C-alpha positions, -999 to +999 in steps of 0.1 A: +257-272+549+240-233+545+244-222+504+261-189+505+235-181+477+210-173+503+222-148+522+235-115+499+258-102+528+275-130+536+308-107+536+292-078+553+301-090+586+332-103+597+331-130+622+356-111+642+328-089+647+309-116+673+338-127+689+344-120+729+367-094+735+390-102+760+407-080+789+439-078+796+457-066+832+492-062+835+504-077+868+536-089+884+554-086+844+528-109+826+496-109+812+471-123+823+438-129+809+401-122+825+378-150+807+338-141+824+328-135+794+342-168+777+326-202+774+340-224+784+320-253+772+299-245+748+278-269+747+266-296+775+244-318+793+220-300+815+205-316+846+171-327+829+199-354+804+188-324+776+216-306+756+222-271+761+241-251+733+256-216+746+269-194+724+287-159+732+276-132+706+271-101+726+266-079+688+243-100+674+206-097+669+197-130+662+212-163+663+204-195+643+217-228+646+214-252+618+217-289+631+206-319+620+197-299+587+171-276+602+176-242+608+171-234+648+164-200+664+183-197+693+172-179+726+186-145+737+195-141+768+222-111+777+251-114+752+244-154+749+220-174+732+207-205+741+190-240+728+179-270+747+185-303+724+173-337+730+207-346+711+215-384+720+254-387+723+273-385+686+292-363+662+268-332+647+280-309+621+268-278+625+261-242+611+263-208+629+246-177+616+243-145+629+220-120+617+224-137+582+255-143+583+276-181+581+304-174+604+328-203+619+327-202+658+357-196+678+346-218+704+330-253+692+348-277+676+363-271+643+367-299+612+374-298+577+348-311+549+326-302+523+361-284+510+363-259+539+361-261+578+332-264+598+316-265+632+305-297+650+291-308+685+305-342+697+288-358+725+313-387+733+298-408+760+320-418+787+324-456+779+325-451+740+355-461+721+366-432+712+362-413+745+395-401+758+400-429+784+430-430+813+448-450+794+485-441+777+477-424+744+500-424+711+510-391+695+508-379+664+535-373+638+532-342+605+549-348+579+556-330+543+562-351+517+563-345+477+529-357+460+540-370+422+505-374+414+497-330+421+534-320+421+539-304+452+547-306+487+516-323+511+508-328+547+505-367+559+499-372+597+512-408+614+491-421+643+520-442+664+513-460+698+518-449+726+545-483+734+562-475+697+592-482+695+616-477+668+631-512+665+599-529+665+577-541+635+545-528+636+507-529+612+504-500+589+469-491+579+465-461+552+431-445+562+412-428+539+390-400+545+362-388+522+352-359+495+355-327+506+377-336+535+414-338+545+442-354+561+432-339+594+397-356+594+398-389+607+419-375+644+391-346+643+361-364+639+372-395+637+389-398+665+412-422+659+441-418+674+418-425+709+398-453+697+440-473+691+449-458+723+415-477+737+418-509+716+455-509+727+452-506+763+422-529+763+446-560+745+413-556+717+446-550+691+484-554+685+499-515+686+496-508+653+506-475+629+484-451+605+492-433+577+464-402+566+475-381+537+450-358+515+426-378+494+419-347+473+444-349+450+441-322+417+465-304+399+457-275+374+461-287+338+454-258+312+439-236+337+418-260+351+415-279+378+412-318+376+403-342+402+427-368+406+411-387+435+414-422+412+455-416+412+454-423+447+473-457+439+500-438+420+508-418+451+508-448+479+528-467+455+553-439+441+552-417+475+538-432+507+550-467+502+587-455+503+578-430+527+571-459+551+594-479+543+623-461+548+607-441+579+594-471+601+599-511+607+566-530+594+554-563+594+517-567+569+506-534+550+464-523+548+447-499+537+406-485+541+391-456+537+349-437+539+334-428+513+358-412+485+381-427+506+371-461+499+370-460+459+406-453+465+413-480+490+393-508+463+414-488+434+447-490+449+444-528+465+431-541+436+457-524+410+482-541+435+469-573+448+505-579+467+508-551+486+477-555+519+464-582+538+433-561+548+409-539+531+382-518+544+353-497+527+333-477+551+302-468+535+318-478+503+323-494+474+349-511+447+336-487+420+347-451+416+313-433+414+333-403+411+359-398+384+348-433+362+376-454+369+365-485+360+403-505+352+403-526+381+362-533+378+379-569+357+365-599+372+395-617+373+414-586+394+386-582+416+393-620+423+424-608+436+409-599+467+401-633+482+437-640+480+447-641+514+428-613+522+409-599+551+377-575+538+355-555+550+327-535+537+296-513+558+273-490+556+247-472+569+210-482+569+199-446+561+232-438+541+219-424+509+243-448+492+226-479+503+210-485+470+247-484+448+263-504+476+238-528+475+243-529+435+277-540+443+268-575+463+275-593+426+309-580+422+316-598+457+295-628+454+327-650+453+347-631+474+348-642+513+337-608+531+325-592+563+292-573+555+282-547+578+249-527+576+248-501+609+224-477+620+232-446+608+235-420+574+264-407+550+280-397+585+310-399+615+288-419+638+286-448+615+328-445+602+338-443+642+318-477+645+331-490+611+368-485+623+369-503+654+356-537+642+381-534+613+407-531+636+391-564+657+388-583+634+414-579+606+436-591+633+410-622+646+407-632+605+451-642+607+450-658+638 
């Protein structure tokens, strides 16, 4: 992401100044929008197989796209700015800089990371596990629950499979995001709903329920913001689990998370060893690298991970946290678990693959 301090005029231009003007016409007592100036597909594969990014900024003099951590000057053609790239399929965070000012583009996909909304490009192969396919689709419910850790109401998303029947019991997976993200991340960037739809349709997994909550736990104490991410275990036990027990019928519980979410999953699974039948650590750790919480790392507690549990941990081969991941191998040297190295960095391209493997392997483990 761009350092805002590098652009002194950040607040001098509102993003709306760059948004296309939509003309209205009154016809037959309803309003019709002319969309000739709108870009329906802000990026697409061209005839040569390259990816063309085409953004509409008629009032901008220059447009720079931060792509793969590098600034790339886009070429101006009329009211549009274009860029041809050699991107392969995958998800790519981008930052649009119009006349030296970072803006949130209204036509590119929008996710949440680094504690703020951000744009991204998502190139999805039609055969990928997270593509939208012609299969039965589940739905996502939005709930507001009181969080006893942050002491306020917070949103929780719940994915229910296409065949969901309240009279049946389903496995439940508590699935956590990373630092600076929120409860939307596994949906907008992770595409977990499409992943589950496809796996169920392909009969690779049984239908399940997935609970996604905000793991950025904090509250104000003595006029300061105090991070309480390590207390996710309390939030799950006191708030999320009673909600699930009251609202859904379930068979077995699982917990998984990426990066910071993996730390929360580790702490929760170890502190409450009888709750879960499986744990997934994606680019993940047993140690809490953020708060330094260590009470769960006692040898006698870690051994509980081997008690009829499926444990999977994985990371990308160029992940900046790989050395830490490797150092933690000794903590699990006596624990039977799946350890996988993927190609990629600390990114959603890796985490999408990990969740697919986790969902499939956890069922095979208990067969």
